[in-house]
All heavy atoms as a GROMACS GRO file, in nm:
protein
  647
    1MET      N    1   6.295  10.239   5.722
    1MET     CA    2   6.194  10.331   5.771
    1MET      C    3   6.079  10.264   5.832
    1MET      O    4   6.022  10.170   5.772
    1MET     CB    5   6.144  10.419   5.651
    1MET     CG    6   6.045  10.534   5.695
    1MET     SD    7   6.029  10.648   5.567
    1MET     CE    8   5.848  10.643   5.556
    2GLU      N    9   6.039  10.306   5.952
    2GLU     CA   10   5.926  10.236   6.019
    2GLU      C   11   5.794  10.278   5.964
    2GLU      O   12   5.774  10.397   5.930
    2GLU     CB   13   5.936  10.282   6.168
    2GLU     CG   14   5.836  10.194   6.252
    2GLU     CD   15   5.865  10.219   6.396
    2GLU    OE1   16   5.979  10.250   6.442
    2GLU    OE2   17   5.761  10.209   6.477
    3LEU      N   18   5.707  10.186   5.950
    3LEU     CA   19   5.570  10.219   5.908
    3LEU      C   20   5.482  10.304   6.003
    3LEU      O   21   5.499  10.270   6.131
    3LEU     CB   22   5.489  10.092   5.871
    3LEU     CG   23   5.555  10.010   5.759
    3LEU    CD1   24   5.470   9.876   5.739
    3LEU    CD2   25   5.551  10.078   5.624
    4SER      N   26   5.400  10.384   5.954
    4SER     CA   27   5.307  10.447   6.046
    4SER      C   28   5.209  10.352   6.098
    4SER      O   29   5.190  10.241   6.059
    4SER     CB   30   5.232  10.560   5.975
    4SER     OG   31   5.137  10.509   5.882
    5ARG      N   32   5.145  10.404   6.206
    5ARG     CA   33   5.042  10.311   6.272
    5ARG      C   34   4.926  10.281   6.175
    5ARG      O   35   4.877  10.170   6.164
    5ARG     CB   36   4.984  10.391   6.395
    5ARG     CG   37   5.078  10.406   6.504
    5ARG     CD   38   5.026  10.489   6.615
    5ARG     NE   39   5.129  10.502   6.717
    5ARG     CZ   40   5.144  10.598   6.794
    5ARG    NH1   41   5.069  10.707   6.780
    5ARG    NH2   42   5.232  10.602   6.888
    6VAL      N   43   4.884  10.379   6.098
    6VAL     CA   44   4.784  10.349   5.997
    6VAL      C   45   4.827  10.254   5.894
    6VAL      O   46   4.756  10.164   5.860
    6VAL     CB   47   4.742  10.490   5.931
    6VAL    CG1   48   4.647  10.467   5.810
    6VAL    CG2   49   4.676  10.585   6.023
    7ASP      N   50   4.950  10.264   5.853
    7ASP     CA   51   5.003  10.172   5.748
    7ASP      C   52   5.015  10.030   5.807
    7ASP      O   53   4.989   9.934   5.728
    7ASP     CB   54   5.144  10.217   5.694
    7ASP     CG   55   5.127  10.344   5.601
    7ASP    OD1   56   5.023  10.367   5.551
    7ASP    OD2   57   5.230  10.418   5.592
    8ARG      N   58   5.052  10.020   5.933
    8ARG     CA   59   5.059   9.890   5.985
    8ARG      C   60   4.930   9.813   5.984
    8ARG      O   61   4.914   9.698   5.956
    8ARG     CB   62   5.130   9.892   6.123
    8ARG     CG   63   5.275   9.931   6.120
    8ARG     CD   64   5.325   9.954   6.256
    8ARG     NE   65   5.306   9.853   6.349
    8ARG     CZ   66   5.321   9.873   6.477
    8ARG    NH1   67   5.342   9.994   6.526
    8ARG    NH2   68   5.298   9.769   6.562
    9ILE      N   69   4.826   9.884   6.031
    9ILE     CA   70   4.694   9.825   6.032
    9ILE      C   71   4.636   9.802   5.890
    9ILE      O   72   4.583   9.699   5.870
    9ILE     CB   73   4.600   9.916   6.131
    9ILE    CG1   74   4.643   9.915   6.264
    9ILE    CG2   75   4.451   9.865   6.109
    9ILE    CD1   76   4.573  10.021   6.352
   10SER      N   77   4.673   9.885   5.808
   10SER     CA   78   4.627   9.878   5.672
   10SER      C   79   4.689   9.754   5.602
   10SER      O   80   4.623   9.690   5.524
   10SER     CB   81   4.661  10.002   5.583
   10SER     OG   82   4.622   9.995   5.463
   11LEU      N   83   4.813   9.731   5.637
   11LEU     CA   84   4.870   9.608   5.578
   11LEU      C   85   4.812   9.476   5.632
   11LEU      O   86   4.796   9.377   5.562
   11LEU     CB   87   5.026   9.606   5.607
   11LEU     CG   88   5.112   9.699   5.522
   11LEU    CD1   89   5.253   9.697   5.577
   11LEU    CD2   90   5.112   9.652   5.379
   12ALA      N   91   4.771   9.475   5.752
   12ALA     CA   92   4.705   9.360   5.820
   12ALA      C   93   4.561   9.346   5.773
   12ALA      O   94   4.515   9.233   5.774
   12ALA     CB   95   4.719   9.373   5.970
   13HIS      N   96   4.495   9.453   5.742
   13HIS     CA   97   4.362   9.454   5.705
   13HIS      C   98   4.334   9.539   5.578
   13HIS      O   99   4.295   9.649   5.586
   13HIS     CB  100   4.272   9.506   5.820
   13HIS     CG  101   4.274   9.426   5.949
   13HIS    ND1  102   4.223   9.305   5.964
   13HIS    CD2  103   4.351   9.446   6.066
   13HIS    CE1  104   4.248   9.260   6.083
   13HIS    NE2  105   4.318   9.345   6.148
   14ARG      N  106   4.380   9.484   5.464
   14ARG     CA  107   4.375   9.550   5.342
   14ARG      C  108   4.237   9.602   5.300
   14ARG      O  109   4.232   9.699   5.224
   14ARG     CB  110   4.446   9.474   5.233
   14ARG     CG  111   4.590   9.442   5.257
   14ARG     CD  112   4.659   9.380   5.150
   14ARG     NE  113   4.791   9.346   5.170
   14ARG     CZ  114   4.890   9.435   5.152
   14ARG    NH1  115   4.874   9.552   5.106
   14ARG    NH2  116   5.017   9.396   5.176
   15TRP      N  117   4.135   9.540   5.342
   15TRP     CA  118   3.997   9.570   5.306
   15TRP      C  119   3.945   9.699   5.383
   15TRP      O  120   3.851   9.753   5.348
   15TRP     CB  121   3.909   9.456   5.341
   15TRP     CG  122   3.910   9.414   5.491
   15TRP    CD1  123   4.002   9.317   5.539
   15TRP    CD2  124   3.851   9.457   5.596
   15TRP    NE1  125   3.983   9.304   5.674
   15TRP    CE2  126   3.888   9.403   5.715
   15TRP    CE3  127   3.746   9.553   5.609
   15TRP    CZ2  128   3.836   9.427   5.837
   15TRP    CZ3  129   3.693   9.577   5.738
   15TRP    CH2  130   3.733   9.513   5.852
   16LEU      N  131   4.016   9.733   5.490
   16LEU     CA  132   3.969   9.847   5.578
   16LEU      C  133   4.018   9.984   5.525
   16LEU      O  134   4.126  10.007   5.504
   16LEU     CB  135   4.030   9.820   5.716
   16LEU     CG  136   3.983   9.902   5.834
   16LEU    CD1  137   3.833   9.883   5.857
   16LEU    CD2  138   4.056   9.852   5.965
   17PRO      N  139   3.913  10.074   5.503
   17PRO     CA  140   3.955  10.203   5.451
   17PRO      C  141   4.034  10.285   5.551
   17PRO      O  142   4.017  10.269   5.672
   17PRO     CB  143   3.815  10.272   5.434
   17PRO     CG  144   3.715  10.162   5.416
   17PRO     CD  145   3.770  10.052   5.505
   18ARG      N  146   4.128  10.362   5.504
   18ARG     CA  147   4.217  10.442   5.582
   18ARG      C  148   4.139  10.529   5.677
   18ARG      O  149   4.181  10.548   5.798
   18ARG     CB  150   4.316  10.524   5.500
   18ARG     CG  151   4.412  10.427   5.422
   18ARG     CD  152   4.513  10.511   5.347
   18ARG     NE  153   4.610  10.573   5.423
   18ARG     CZ  154   4.728  10.516   5.474
   18ARG    NH1  155   4.741  10.388   5.443
   18ARG    NH2  156   4.813  10.588   5.538
   19GLN      N  157   4.032  10.590   5.634
   19GLN     CA  158   3.952  10.674   5.721
   19GLN      C  159   3.895  10.601   5.846
   19GLN      O  160   3.883  10.657   5.953
   19GLN     CB  161   3.848  10.745   5.644
   19GLN     CG  162   3.729  10.657   5.596
   19GLN     CD  163   3.627  10.742   5.508
   19GLN    OE1  164   3.669  10.823   5.433
   19GLN    NE2  165   3.512  10.691   5.514
   20ASP      N  166   3.856  10.480   5.819
   20ASP     CA  167   3.818  10.390   5.933
   20ASP      C  168   3.922  10.360   6.038
   20ASP      O  169   3.904  10.362   6.154
   20ASP     CB  170   3.744  10.274   5.885
   20ASP     CG  171   3.611  10.294   5.821
   20ASP    OD1  172   3.548  10.391   5.840
   20ASP    OD2  173   3.565  10.211   5.742
   21ILE      N  174   4.045  10.348   5.977
   21ILE     CA  175   4.157  10.314   6.065
   21ILE      C  176   4.193  10.441   6.140
   21ILE      O  177   4.215  10.427   6.272
   21ILE     CB  178   4.286  10.270   5.972
   21ILE    CG1  179   4.263  10.134   5.906
   21ILE    CG2  180   4.406  10.264   6.068
   21ILE    CD1  181   4.367  10.099   5.799
   22VAL      N  182   4.189  10.551   6.085
   22VAL     CA  183   4.213  10.671   6.157
   22VAL      C  184   4.112  10.695   6.269
   22VAL      O  185   4.141  10.730   6.386
   22VAL     CB  186   4.219  10.796   6.061
   22VAL    CG1  187   4.223  10.928   6.136
   22VAL    CG2  188   4.339  10.788   5.976
   23LEU      N  189   3.989  10.671   6.242
   23LEU     CA  190   3.874  10.685   6.338
   23LEU      C  191   3.906  10.592   6.452
   23LEU      O  192   3.888  10.626   6.578
   23LEU     CB  193   3.742  10.655   6.270
   23LEU     CG  194   3.623  10.657   6.371
   23LEU    CD1  195   3.600  10.794   6.427
   23LEU    CD2  196   3.499  10.607   6.292
   24MET      N  197   3.944  10.471   6.428
   24MET     CA  198   3.969  10.366   6.529
   24MET      C  199   4.082  10.412   6.614
   24MET      O  200   4.088  10.396   6.737
   24MET     CB  201   3.995  10.229   6.477
   24MET     CG  202   3.866  10.168   6.411
   24MET     SD  203   3.881  10.017   6.326
   24MET     CE  204   4.006   9.922   6.407
   25LEU      N  205   4.190  10.456   6.549
   25LEU     CA  206   4.309  10.506   6.629
   25LEU      C  207   4.284  10.628   6.713
   25LEU      O  208   4.327  10.631   6.828
   25LEU     CB  209   4.426  10.539   6.533
   25LEU     CG  210   4.496  10.425   6.463
   25LEU    CD1  211   4.597  10.469   6.356
   25LEU    CD2  212   4.572  10.344   6.574
   26GLU      N  213   4.196  10.717   6.665
   26GLU     CA  214   4.158  10.837   6.748
   26GLU      C  215   4.077  10.785   6.862
   26GLU      O  216   4.094  10.833   6.976
   26GLU     CB  217   4.068  10.922   6.663
   26GLU     CG  218   4.152  11.000   6.564
   26GLU     CD  219   4.071  11.088   6.467
   26GLU    OE1  220   3.938  11.076   6.469
   26GLU    OE2  221   4.123  11.168   6.391
   27CYS      N  222   3.990  10.697   6.849
   27CYS     CA  223   3.905  10.640   6.958
   27CYS      C  224   3.995  10.566   7.055
   27CYS      O  225   3.984  10.582   7.182
   27CYS     CB  226   3.794  10.552   6.902
   27CYS     SG  227   3.679  10.489   7.032
   28ALA      N  228   4.081  10.489   7.008
   28ALA     CA  229   4.179  10.412   7.102
   28ALA      C  230   4.258  10.507   7.177
   28ALA      O  231   4.288  10.492   7.303
   28ALA     CB  232   4.260  10.323   7.022
   29TYR      N  233   4.308  10.610   7.110
   29TYR     CA  234   4.403  10.710   7.179
   29TYR      C  235   4.322  10.786   7.293
   29TYR      O  236   4.378  10.802   7.398
   29TYR     CB  237   4.454  10.819   7.078
   29TYR     CG  238   4.536  10.919   7.142
   29TYR    CD1  239   4.668  10.895   7.173
   29TYR    CD2  240   4.487  11.045   7.176
   29TYR    CE1  241   4.752  10.998   7.225
   29TYR    CE2  242   4.563  11.144   7.238
   29TYR     CZ  243   4.698  11.112   7.271
   29TYR     OH  244   4.778  11.212   7.333
   30ARG      N  245   4.199  10.822   7.264
   30ARG     CA  246   4.123  10.894   7.362
   30ARG      C  247   4.101  10.805   7.493
   30ARG      O  248   4.120  10.835   7.601
   30ARG     CB  249   3.991  10.933   7.311
   30ARG     CG  250   3.992  11.060   7.227
   30ARG     CD  251   3.848  11.121   7.206
   30ARG     NE  252   3.760  11.024   7.145
   30ARG     CZ  253   3.739  11.002   7.018
   30ARG    NH1  254   3.818  11.077   6.927
   30ARG    NH2  255   3.652  10.916   6.970
   31GLY      N  256   4.063  10.674   7.456
   31GLY     CA  257   4.040  10.583   7.571
   31GLY      C  258   4.166  10.554   7.652
   31GLY      O  259   4.167  10.551   7.768
   32ILE      N  260   4.271  10.530   7.580
   32ILE     CA  261   4.399  10.501   7.643
   32ILE      C  262   4.463  10.619   7.720
   32ILE      O  263   4.506  10.613   7.830
   32ILE     CB  264   4.496  10.437   7.546
   32ILE    CG1  265   4.449  10.306   7.494
   32ILE    CG2  266   4.646  10.429   7.602
   32ILE    CD1  267   4.530  10.256   7.375
   33SER      N  268   4.456  10.737   7.661
   33SER     CA  269   4.517  10.861   7.717
   33SER      C  270   4.444  10.896   7.853
   33SER      O  271   4.509  10.954   7.937
   33SER     CB  272   4.518  10.968   7.618
   33SER     OG  273   4.387  11.014   7.592
   34GLU      N  274   4.314  10.862   7.860
   34GLU     CA  275   4.251  10.903   7.986
   34GLU      C  276   4.296  10.822   8.102
   34GLU      O  277   4.288  10.867   8.211
   34GLU     CB  278   4.095  10.868   7.964
   34GLU     CG  279   4.026  10.971   7.870
   34GLU     CD  280   3.881  10.934   7.849
   34GLU    OE1  281   3.837  10.832   7.908
   34GLU    OE2  282   3.815  11.010   7.766
   35ASP      N  283   4.347  10.697   8.072
   35ASP     CA  284   4.384  10.607   8.188
   35ASP      C  285   4.538  10.596   8.200
   35ASP      O  286   4.578  10.502   8.273
   35ASP     CB  287   4.323  10.474   8.169
   35ASP     CG  288   4.166  10.476   8.159
   35ASP    OD1  289   4.112  10.563   8.231
   35ASP    OD2  290   4.109  10.394   8.095
   36SER      N  291   4.613  10.672   8.124
   36SER     CA  292   4.758  10.639   8.122
   36SER      C  293   4.842  10.762   8.160
   36SER      O  294   4.806  10.882   8.142
   36SER     CB  295   4.795  10.603   7.980
   36SER     OG  296   4.730  10.488   7.939
   37GLN      N  297   4.953  10.735   8.215
   37GLN     CA  298   5.056  10.835   8.232
   37GLN      C  299   5.130  10.855   8.108
   37GLN      O  300   5.126  10.768   8.013
   37GLN     CB  301   5.155  10.788   8.351
   37GLN     CG  302   5.091  10.761   8.480
   37GLN     CD  303   5.027  10.875   8.552
   37GLN    OE1  304   5.081  10.989   8.539
   37GLN    NE2  305   4.924  10.858   8.619
   38ASP      N  306   5.213  10.964   8.098
   38ASP     CA  307   5.274  10.989   7.969
   38ASP      C  308   5.359  10.870   7.925
   38ASP      O  309   5.361  10.837   7.804
   38ASP     CB  310   5.362  11.120   7.981
   38ASP     CG  311   5.278  11.242   7.991
   38ASP    OD1  312   5.161  11.239   7.943
   38ASP    OD2  313   5.333  11.343   8.042
   39GLY      N  314   5.440  10.812   8.008
   39GLY     CA  315   5.529  10.702   7.965
   39GLY      C  316   5.459  10.580   7.929
   39GLY      O  317   5.505  10.494   7.840
   40GLU      N  318   5.337  10.559   7.981
   40GLU     CA  319   5.257  10.434   7.944
   40GLU      C  320   5.182  10.450   7.811
   40GLU      O  321   5.152  10.346   7.752
   40GLU     CB  322   5.159  10.413   8.055
   40GLU     CG  323   5.212  10.383   8.200
   40GLU     CD  324   5.090  10.366   8.291
   40GLU    OE1  325   5.003  10.447   8.288
   40GLU    OE2  326   5.096  10.277   8.369
   41LEU      N  327   5.157  10.567   7.775
   41LEU     CA  328   5.072  10.593   7.663
   41LEU      C  329   5.120  10.534   7.533
   41LEU      O  330   5.048  10.462   7.458
   41LEU     CB  331   5.045  10.745   7.637
   41LEU     CG  332   4.956  10.784   7.518
   41LEU    CD1  333   4.818  10.732   7.544
   41LEU    CD2  334   4.944  10.934   7.507
   42LEU      N  335   5.250  10.553   7.504
   42LEU     CA  336   5.309  10.491   7.381
   42LEU      C  337   5.308  10.342   7.390
   42LEU      O  338   5.280  10.274   7.283
   42LEU     CB  339   5.440  10.548   7.354
   42LEU     CG  340   5.453  10.697   7.320
   42LEU    CD1  341   5.596  10.749   7.308
   42LEU    CD2  342   5.376  10.720   7.189
   43MET      N  343   5.345  10.294   7.496
   43MET     CA  344   5.340  10.147   7.518
   43MET      C  345   5.203  10.086   7.500
   43MET      O  346   5.185   9.990   7.426
   43MET     CB  347   5.396  10.101   7.656
   43MET     CG  348   5.537  10.091   7.661
   43MET     SD  349   5.602  10.024   7.820
   43MET     CE  350   5.455  10.015   7.926
   44LYS      N  351   5.107  10.141   7.560
   44LYS     CA  352   4.969  10.094   7.548
   44LYS      C  353   4.915  10.112   7.403
   44LYS      O  354   4.837  10.027   7.348
   44LYS     CB  355   4.877  10.163   7.646
   44LYS     CG  356   4.902  10.116   7.788
   44LYS     CD  357   4.804  10.187   7.885
   44LYS     CE  358   4.825  10.132   8.031
   44LYS     NZ  359   4.726  10.192   8.116
   45MET      N  360   4.940  10.224   7.335
   45MET     CA  361   4.903  10.239   7.196
   45MET      C  362   4.972  10.128   7.110
   45MET      O  363   4.905  10.076   7.020
   45MET     CB  364   4.943  10.381   7.147
   45MET     CG  365   4.844  10.489   7.186
   45MET     SD  366   4.663  10.455   7.121
   45MET     CE  367   4.688  10.472   6.949
   46GLU      N  368   5.101  10.108   7.131
   46GLU     CA  369   5.165  10.006   7.056
   46GLU      C  370   5.100   9.867   7.068
   46GLU      O  371   5.084   9.792   6.982
   46GLU     CB  372   5.311  10.002   7.095
   46GLU     CG  373   5.398   9.905   7.016
   46GLU     CD  374   5.400   9.936   6.867
   46GLU    OE1  375   5.385  10.051   6.826
   46GLU    OE2  376   5.420   9.841   6.792
   47SER      N  377   5.069   9.840   7.201
   47SER     CA  378   5.001   9.715   7.225
   47SER      C  379   4.866   9.706   7.160
   47SER      O  380   4.824   9.602   7.102
   47SER     CB  381   4.991   9.697   7.378
   47SER     OG  382   4.918   9.584   7.415
   48TRP      N  383   4.792   9.812   7.159
   48TRP     CA  384   4.660   9.819   7.094
   48TRP      C  385   4.673   9.791   6.945
   48TRP      O  386   4.599   9.718   6.883
   48TRP     CB  387   4.594   9.956   7.120
   48TRP     CG  388   4.448   9.954   7.071
   48TRP    CD1  389   4.337   9.924   7.142
   48TRP    CD2  390   4.407   9.980   6.936
   48TRP    NE1  391   4.224   9.936   7.062
   48TRP    CE2  392   4.262   9.967   6.935
   48TRP    CE3  393   4.468  10.013   6.819
   48TRP    CZ2  394   4.189   9.991   6.828
   48TRP    CZ3  395   4.391  10.035   6.703
   48TRP    CH2  396   4.251  10.026   6.709
   49ILE      N  397   4.778   9.857   6.880
   49ILE     CA  398   4.797   9.838   6.740
   49ILE      C  399   4.837   9.696   6.706
   49ILE      O  400   4.779   9.637   6.613
   49ILE     CB  401   4.907   9.939   6.695
   49ILE    CG1  402   4.854  10.079   6.695
   49ILE    CG2  403   4.948   9.906   6.549
   49ILE    CD1  404   4.957  10.189   6.693
   50GLU      N  405   4.923   9.641   6.786
   50GLU     CA  406   4.967   9.499   6.768
   50GLU      C  407   4.844   9.404   6.775
   50GLU      O  408   4.829   9.313   6.697
   50GLU     CB  409   5.075   9.452   6.861
   50GLU     CG  410   5.205   9.517   6.842
   50GLU     CD  411   5.304   9.481   6.943
   50GLU    OE1  412   5.275   9.405   7.039
   50GLU    OE2  413   5.418   9.540   6.932
   51GLY      N  414   4.758   9.429   6.866
   51GLY     CA  415   4.636   9.349   6.885
   51GLY      C  416   4.541   9.372   6.773
   51GLY      O  417   4.486   9.270   6.718
   52ALA      N  418   4.524   9.492   6.724
   52ALA     CA  419   4.438   9.525   6.617
   52ALA      C  420   4.493   9.441   6.484
   52ALA      O  421   4.405   9.395   6.407
   52ALA     CB  422   4.432   9.673   6.582
   53CYS      N  423   4.618   9.437   6.465
   53CYS     CA  424   4.676   9.375   6.352
   53CYS      C  425   4.649   9.221   6.353
   53CYS      O  426   4.651   9.160   6.252
   53CYS     CB  427   4.824   9.413   6.343
   53CYS     SG  428   4.863   9.578   6.294
   54ARG      N  429   4.648   9.168   6.478
   54ARG     CA  430   4.619   9.029   6.495
   54ARG      C  431   4.477   8.984   6.484
   54ARG      O  432   4.442   8.862   6.470
   54ARG     CB  433   4.684   8.973   6.624
   54ARG     CG  434   4.836   8.979   6.621
   54ARG     CD  435   4.888   8.896   6.742
   54ARG     NE  436   4.843   8.952   6.869
   54ARG     CZ  437   4.908   9.042   6.945
   54ARG    NH1  438   5.014   9.083   6.906
   54ARG    NH2  439   4.855   9.087   7.060
   55LEU      N  440   4.388   9.078   6.492
   55LEU     CA  441   4.240   9.036   6.485
   55LEU      C  442   4.200   8.974   6.353
   55LEU      O  443   4.258   9.012   6.247
   55LEU     CB  444   4.156   9.171   6.503
   55LEU     CG  445   4.147   9.219   6.646
   55LEU    CD1  446   4.064   9.354   6.646
   55LEU    CD2  447   4.086   9.128   6.750
   56SER      N  448   4.105   8.886   6.364
   56SER     CA  449   4.052   8.828   6.241
   56SER      C  450   3.966   8.937   6.173
   56SER      O  451   3.932   9.038   6.238
   56SER     CB  452   3.964   8.712   6.276
   56SER     OG  453   3.846   8.747   6.342
   57GLU      N  454   3.933   8.917   6.052
   57GLU     CA  455   3.852   9.005   5.975
   57GLU      C  456   3.719   9.027   6.045
   57GLU      O  457   3.667   9.138   6.065
   57GLU     CB  458   3.830   8.962   5.834
   57GLU     CG  459   3.748   9.063   5.744
   57GLU     CD  460   3.745   9.025   5.595
   57GLU    OE1  461   3.830   8.948   5.546
   57GLU    OE2  462   3.645   9.072   5.537
   58HIS      N  463   3.658   8.918   6.082
   58HIS     CA  464   3.529   8.918   6.160
   58HIS      C  465   3.537   9.007   6.277
   58HIS      O  466   3.450   9.095   6.305
   58HIS     CB  467   3.492   8.775   6.189
   58HIS     CG  468   3.365   8.773   6.279
   58HIS    ND1  469   3.241   8.783   6.220
   58HIS    CD2  470   3.346   8.750   6.403
   58HIS    CE1  471   3.155   8.777   6.318
   58HIS    NE2  472   3.213   8.755   6.436
   59ASN      N  473   3.643   8.977   6.364
   59ASN     CA  474   3.653   9.065   6.490
   59ASN      C  475   3.688   9.206   6.470
   59ASN      O  476   3.636   9.291   6.533
   59ASN     CB  477   3.757   8.997   6.580
   59ASN     CG  478   3.712   8.863   6.645
   59ASN    OD1  479   3.588   8.839   6.651
   59ASN    ND2  480   3.802   8.783   6.677
   60MET      N  481   3.761   9.228   6.360
   60MET     CA  482   3.791   9.369   6.322
   60MET      C  483   3.664   9.440   6.277
   60MET      O  484   3.644   9.563   6.311
   60MET     CB  485   3.903   9.377   6.217
   60MET     CG  486   3.936   9.523   6.178
   60MET     SD  487   3.996   9.619   6.320
   60MET     CE  488   4.173   9.604   6.313
   61LYS      N  489   3.586   9.376   6.205
   61LYS     CA  490   3.457   9.432   6.156
   61LYS      C  491   3.366   9.462   6.275
   61LYS      O  492   3.304   9.572   6.284
   61LYS     CB  493   3.386   9.345   6.062
   61LYS     CG  494   3.460   9.350   5.928
   61LYS     CD  495   3.375   9.266   5.820
   61LYS     CE  496   3.440   9.272   5.689
   61LYS     NZ  497   3.377   9.186   5.588
   62ASN      N  498   3.360   9.378   6.385
   62ASN     CA  499   3.289   9.402   6.498
   62ASN      C  500   3.344   9.520   6.573
   62ASN      O  501   3.267   9.606   6.625
   62ASN     CB  502   3.287   9.278   6.588
   62ASN     CG  503   3.203   9.167   6.541
   62ASN    OD1  504   3.107   9.193   6.460
   62ASN    ND2  505   3.220   9.048   6.585
   63LEU      N  506   3.477   9.526   6.587
   63LEU     CA  507   3.532   9.640   6.652
   63LEU      C  508   3.504   9.774   6.583
   63LEU      O  509   3.466   9.867   6.651
   63LEU     CB  510   3.685   9.628   6.665
   63LEU     CG  511   3.772   9.740   6.725
   63LEU    CD1  512   3.720   9.768   6.873
   63LEU    CD2  513   3.923   9.710   6.715
   64LEU      N  514   3.515   9.772   6.458
   64LEU     CA  515   3.487   9.890   6.374
   64LEU      C  516   3.339   9.931   6.391
   64LEU      O  517   3.310  10.054   6.410
   64LEU     CB  518   3.514   9.868   6.231
   64LEU     CG  519   3.481   9.986   6.131
   64LEU    CD1  520   3.560  10.114   6.172
   64LEU    CD2  521   3.510   9.939   5.991
   65ALA      N  522   3.244   9.843   6.395
   65ALA     CA  523   3.106   9.873   6.419
   65ALA      C  524   3.090   9.942   6.553
   65ALA      O  525   3.008  10.042   6.565
   65ALA     CB  526   3.015   9.753   6.411
   66ARG      N  527   3.158   9.884   6.658
   66ARG     CA  528   3.138   9.959   6.789
   66ARG      C  529   3.208  10.094   6.790
   66ARG      O  530   3.152  10.178   6.857
   66ARG     CB  531   3.210   9.859   6.898
   66ARG     CG  532   3.126   9.745   6.927
   66ARG     CD  533   3.180   9.675   7.047
   66ARG     NE  534   3.318   9.630   7.041
   66ARG     CZ  535   3.359   9.508   7.006
   66ARG    NH1  536   3.266   9.420   6.976
   66ARG    NH2  537   3.484   9.480   6.998
   67VAL      N  538   3.311  10.105   6.725
   67VAL     CA  539   3.385  10.237   6.720
   67VAL      C  540   3.293  10.339   6.649
   67VAL      O  541   3.272  10.452   6.694
   67VAL     CB  542   3.519  10.227   6.644
   67VAL    CG1  543   3.573  10.360   6.614
   67VAL    CG2  544   3.620  10.151   6.732
   68LYS      N  545   3.237  10.296   6.538
   68LYS     CA  546   3.148  10.388   6.465
   68LYS      C  547   3.018  10.427   6.547
   68LYS      O  548   2.980  10.535   6.551
   68LYS     CB  549   3.106  10.330   6.332
   68LYS     CG  550   3.219  10.333   6.231
   68LYS     CD  551   3.171  10.284   6.101
   68LYS     CE  552   3.286  10.304   5.997
   68LYS     NZ  553   3.243  10.259   5.858
   69GLU      N  554   2.969  10.331   6.621
   69GLU     CA  555   2.854  10.349   6.706
   69GLU      C  556   2.894  10.453   6.818
   69GLU      O  557   2.816  10.545   6.847
   69GLU     CB  558   2.814  10.223   6.771
   69GLU     CG  559   2.680  10.235   6.863
   69GLU     CD  560   2.644  10.106   6.917
   69GLU    OE1  561   2.688   9.999   6.879
   69GLU    OE2  562   2.570  10.111   7.019
   70PHE      N  563   3.003  10.433   6.882
   70PHE     CA  564   3.059  10.522   6.976
   70PHE      C  565   3.077  10.662   6.918
   70PHE      O  566   3.047  10.762   6.995
   70PHE     CB  567   3.189  10.476   7.038
   70PHE     CG  568   3.246  10.565   7.145
   70PHE    CD1  569   3.198  10.576   7.263
   70PHE    CD2  570   3.361  10.638   7.107
   70PHE    CE1  571   3.255  10.654   7.369
   70PHE    CE2  572   3.414  10.732   7.201
   70PHE     CZ  573   3.363  10.732   7.325
   71ALA      N  574   3.130  10.679   6.799
   71ALA     CA  575   3.161  10.803   6.744
   71ALA      C  576   3.022  10.879   6.713
   71ALA      O  577   3.019  10.996   6.730
   71ALA     CB  578   3.236  10.783   6.615
   72VAL      N  579   2.926  10.811   6.667
   72VAL     CA  580   2.794  10.875   6.646
   72VAL      C  581   2.736  10.923   6.775
   72VAL      O  582   2.683  11.030   6.783
   72VAL     CB  583   2.699  10.774   6.573
   72VAL    CG1  584   2.558  10.817   6.574
   72VAL    CG2  585   2.746  10.742   6.435
   73GLU      N  586   2.742  10.834   6.886
   73GLU     CA  587   2.692  10.869   7.012
   73GLU      C  588   2.757  10.988   7.068
   73GLU      O  589   2.705  11.083   7.125
   73GLU     CB  590   2.689  10.754   7.116
   73GLU     CG  591   2.592  10.645   7.083
   73GLU     CD  592   2.615  10.522   7.165
   73GLU    OE1  593   2.704  10.528   7.257
   73GLU    OE2  594   2.549  10.434   7.155
   74GLU      N  595   2.889  10.996   7.048
   74GLU     CA  596   2.967  11.105   7.102
   74GLU      C  597   2.938  11.240   7.024
   74GLU      O  598   2.920  11.340   7.085
   74GLU     CB  599   3.119  11.078   7.076
   74GLU     CG  600   3.212  11.177   7.142
   74GLU     CD  601   3.357  11.140   7.132
   74GLU    OE1  602   3.410  11.159   7.019
   74GLU    OE2  603   3.410  11.084   7.227
   75ARG      N  604   2.912  11.236   6.895
   75ARG     CA  605   2.872  11.349   6.825
   75ARG      C  606   2.734  11.398   6.869
   75ARG      O  607   2.704  11.521   6.876
   75ARG     CB  608   2.877  11.327   6.672
   75ARG     CG  609   3.012  11.316   6.614
   75ARG     CD  610   3.005  11.296   6.464
   75ARG     NE  611   3.125  11.272   6.413
   75ARG     CZ  612   3.155  11.183   6.317
   75ARG    NH1  613   3.052  11.114   6.256
   75ARG    NH2  614   3.280  11.160   6.277
   76ALA      N  615   2.642  11.301   6.890
   76ALA     CA  616   2.510  11.337   6.936
   76ALA      C  617   2.509  11.414   7.071
   76ALA      O  618   2.432  11.506   7.094
   76ALA     CB  619   2.420  11.219   6.941
   77ASP      N  620   2.608  11.371   7.160
   77ASP     CA  621   2.621  11.434   7.296
   77ASP      C  622   2.667  11.580   7.281
   77ASP      O  623   2.641  11.663   7.366
   77ASP     CB  624   2.716  11.358   7.371
   77ASP     CG  625   2.662  11.222   7.423
   77ASP    OD1  626   2.532  11.199   7.410
   77ASP    OD2  627   2.737  11.133   7.461
   78LYS      N  628   2.734  11.614   7.176
   78LYS     CA  629   2.788  11.749   7.153
   78LYS      C  630   2.680  11.841   7.115
   78LYS      O  631   2.692  11.955   7.134
   78LYS     CB  632   2.909  11.752   7.061
   78LYS     CG  633   3.032  11.678   7.112
   78LYS     CD  634   3.140  11.695   7.010
   78LYS     CE  635   3.262  11.623   7.065
   78LYS     NZ  636   3.373  11.618   6.973
   79PHE      N  637   2.571  11.795   7.054
   79PHE     CA  638   2.464  11.886   7.007
   79PHE      C  639   2.356  11.894   7.098
   79PHE      O  640   2.312  11.840   7.174
   79PHE     CB  641   2.420  11.841   6.870
   79PHE     CG  642   2.528  11.846   6.766
   79PHE    CD1  643   2.590  11.728   6.714
   79PHE    CD2  644   2.569  11.968   6.713
   79PHE    CE1  645   2.688  11.736   6.620
   79PHE    CE2  646   2.673  11.974   6.620
   79PHE     CZ  647   2.730  11.862   6.575
   0.00000   0.00000   0.00000
């Protein structure tokens, strides 16, 4: 059985809470889906996940900080 995207990232970064992984995947999906055709979307998401799994802990923490900052700004724009 193939692991889910969340599980794959979780195995690579055991310190990272699942809710943060989901937030990162949602952000990545929004960014990738805006610039992709249907056939490209799955390939680009797979590439993003592979890259995320290879990141060092330091780089993943930096990425997570940017994602959270973006999520806060996005929520503020809605209100």
